[in-house]
N, C-alpha and C positions, 0 to 999 in steps of 0.2 A: 330523765331521758325515756322515750318510749322504748318498749322492749317487747319481744316475742318469746313466749314460754311454751314448753311442752307440757302436756297433761297426760302422763302415762297412767295406765291402769289395766289390769289383767281382766280376764273374762268373768272370774267369780266376783271380783270387786265391783265390776259394772252392774252384774245381775243383782248383787246384794243392795248396792246403792240405789238402783232403780226401784226395787221392791219396796224399800223403806220410804222413798219419796212417793210413790204411788199410793201407799197406805195412808200417809199424811194428807195427801190431796183428797183422797176418798172421804176421809173424816172432816176435813174443812169445807169441801165442796161436793156433797153427794150428788148434786145436779150434773156433775161432770163424769159421773160412772160410765156412761157409754163411751165417752171420748177417752177416758183412762183405759177401758178395756181394749179399745182399738189401738191406742198408742202402745200398750204393753205388748201386743203381738208383733206390732211393727218394729219395735226397738229390740225385742228378743231375736226377731229374724236378722236385724242388723248386726246385733252382737255376735250371733253364730256366723254370719257371713264374714265379719272382721276376723273372727277367730280362725276361719278357714283360710283367708288370705294370709294371715300371719303364720299359720302352721306350715304353710307352703313357702315360707321364707319371706313373704311380703313383696310389695311391688319393687322393681329395681329402678333406680334413678340414675341414668348414665351421663346426665348433663354435668359438666364441670362446674366446681363450686364458684370459681371465678367468673364463669359465664352467667351463672344465676345472680351473683353479686352485681354484676353490670346491669342486668335487667332491673333488679330491685332498685338500684341507685337511680334509674330512670322513672321509677314509681310504676313499673310494668310487673304484674304478678308473675310468680315463677312458672306456673303452668301455662300462661297465655301464649298461644300460637305454637305450642309445642306438640309434636306427634306422639304422644305417649301411648304406647300399646296398651289396650285393656285386655284383661283375662275374661274375654266373653264366654268362655266355656264355664265359668263360675258365676259371673255376674248374670248372664242370660237366664239360666233356671231360677236365680233368685229374684229376678224382675218378674217372672211369672208368678212365683209363690207370693210376692207383695201384691200383685194384682188380685190375686185370690183372697188375700187377707182384706184387702180394701173392699173388695165385693162383699164378703161376709160382715164387714163392719159397718155397712150402710151405704156404700157406693153403688151396690147392686149391679144391674145390667151394664151400665157405662163401663164399669171396671172389667167386667167380663168380656165386653166388646174389645177393650184394649188388649186383654190376653189372647182373645181369639185371633186378632190381626197379627199379633206377634208369632203365634203358633203356626199360622197358614202361610207366613212369609210376606203378607200384604204390606207390613211395616218391618223394615230391616232392624233386627235387634241391635246389631253392631253399631250401625249408624246412629240409632236412637241413644244408646249408651255414650257414644263418643260426643254427640251433640250436648248431652247433659254434662259431661265432664268439661266440655269447653264452655259451659254455661251459655250456650247459643239457644236462648229462648225463642228467638224469632223463627229459627229453623224447625224447632219442635212444634211450636203453635201452628206454623203453616202446615207441616206434615199432618198433624192431628186433624186440623180443619178440613184438609183435603180429603181425609178418609172418614169423616163424619164421627170423629171421636172427641171426647171432652178434652180441650187442650190443657186445662188445668190439671186434670187427673193424669194425663200422659206425662206432664212435666213432673208431678208429684212422684209417680210410680218410678220414673227413671231416676229421679233424684234420690229417693230412698235406696235404689240398688247401687247407685254409683258412689254415693257419699262415703261408704266405708272403705273403698279403694282410695278415693281422694284423701281421706283422713290418714290411711296408712302411709301414702306417699308423702304428704306434708310432714309427717313425723320423721320421715328420712331426711327431709331438708333440715328440720330444726335440729336433728342429731348431728348435723354436720357442721354446726356452729364453730367447731374447733378450728375451721379455716378462718384466718383473720379477716379476709375480704368479705366473706359471707357473713360473719358474726357482725361486722361493722354495718353492712348493708341492712341486716334485720333490725339492729339497734336503732338505725336511723330512719326506719320506715315511718312515714308521717301522714299516710292516708287512711281514710276510714274504711276502705275496702280491703279484703284480705290479701295479704302478701303472697299467699300461696295460690289461691284459685280466683280471686278478684270478686268474690261474692260480698254482700254487705252483712254486717253483724246481725244476728237474731236478736241480741240483747247485750247488755254489760252486766257482768257479774262483779259486785263490789267485794273485795276481799283485802283485808289489812288496810282499809282506808283508801284503796285505789280501784278505779273502775278498769275492768279488763274486758275488752271487747271479745266476743265469741262468734266465730264465723257460722253462718247459718247452714253452710254446706259441709265443710271439712272439720269444723270445730277448732280451727286454730285459735289461740288466744294471744292478743297483742294490746298494746296501749297507746293512747294519744295524750298529749298534755291536757290537763284538767280544763273542762269548759269548751273544748274544741268540737265543733260539729263534725260528725263521721261523714256526713254527705257533702257539705259545700266547703269544709275546711275552715270556716271562720273561727277565730279564736274569741272565746267569751261569748259566743252566740248561744250556746246551750244552757238552758236553764233547768234545773231538776226540782221537783216538787213531789212529796209524798202523794200516792194515789193508790186506788184499787183496794182500799180497806185494810192494807197490811203495812205496818211500820217498816218491813224489810223491802218493799217495793217502792220504786219511784219512776216517774215519767219525765223523761228529758226531752224538751222540745227546742227547736231552733227558731229564734225570731227572724233570722236571715232568709232561710230557704223553706221553711215550714215543714221541715223533716221531723221525725220522732224517734226516739230509741227508748227501749224499756230497760229498767235497772232493777237488779234484785241483789240483795246483801247475802253472801254465802260464807260459810266457814272455810271452804276450799272450792277450787274450780271444778266444775263438772266434767268428767271424762266423756269422750264421744261414746254413744250417741245421747247421753243424758241432757245435753244442752236442749234437746227437744222437750224433755220434762219441764225444764225452767221455762221454755216458751209457753207451754200449756199452763203452767202455774200463774203465769202473768198476763194471761189472755185478756183479762179485764181492762188492762192498760191499753191494749190495741183499741178497744171499744171507745174508751174515753178520749184517746188521741184523735180518733177519726171523728168522733162526734164534735170535736173542737176545731176540726178542719186541718189537722196535721196529717201527714201521709209518710210513706217510705217510697223512695224513688225506685225506678226500674234499675235492672242490672247494669253495670258499666260495660261497654264494649271496648275491646282492645285490638288495635291493628296487629297484623302479622309482624313479628319482630325479626325473623330470619332474613 
């Protein structure tokens, strides 16, 4: 049966685990040194941000467990359509810091331009963060284009800033599995998009012989029946073949919808935000998949549920 699992880890463990994986990646792929250097700064900033959120008691989730269970039973993600208040006083400064890191790491003036319009109020920080949490890519791309900003860069910066909050919030949901109705709803989740935020998985981590999907935004971990496509839901449509020059990596492709999912074998699931390292470690699989005509679909949109 599919299941959702919590992947707890403290700040020290996250930093130590990240350091070891970056060192290994540098040894195996010295050509990725610039990408590793940038990712290191971004992930360390996210770890610090998550620590700040957790030190403050973490985000509060006032939604009743049975209400969340009813949403999940309808295959509607827990956060979808919910007016969750964001700690803008914490996330706003972090967003500016992340823009600066992106600028120094190669994004240059476009990233500085994003920071500038946020600082002068031309783009509302709270609205941007809220749109990111809601996974409203259309609103972010429209707002960025209107202001002459790089849409993808605005999306990335906002996602980096909001994802620690989203992760902390989904951990509160998973921790409430003691409620029988919510536990059952999570166990019966049967879709390839995240039951917390609705994002697609970044990849699947194979541990103890089972593929565990890892959300690209909040890092939730959940499973689907073996061979089920995360995107179209077809059973037996997903085929996995070794790829990327590593026995640990495999590329899963769907013959029904043309989607693809990366897979990597691990000893244990990656804590947030180290899923991004696994994504970088397997980036060769993205190239192989796209060269063969496979793709990743756009984010799902969910109607208001209230």
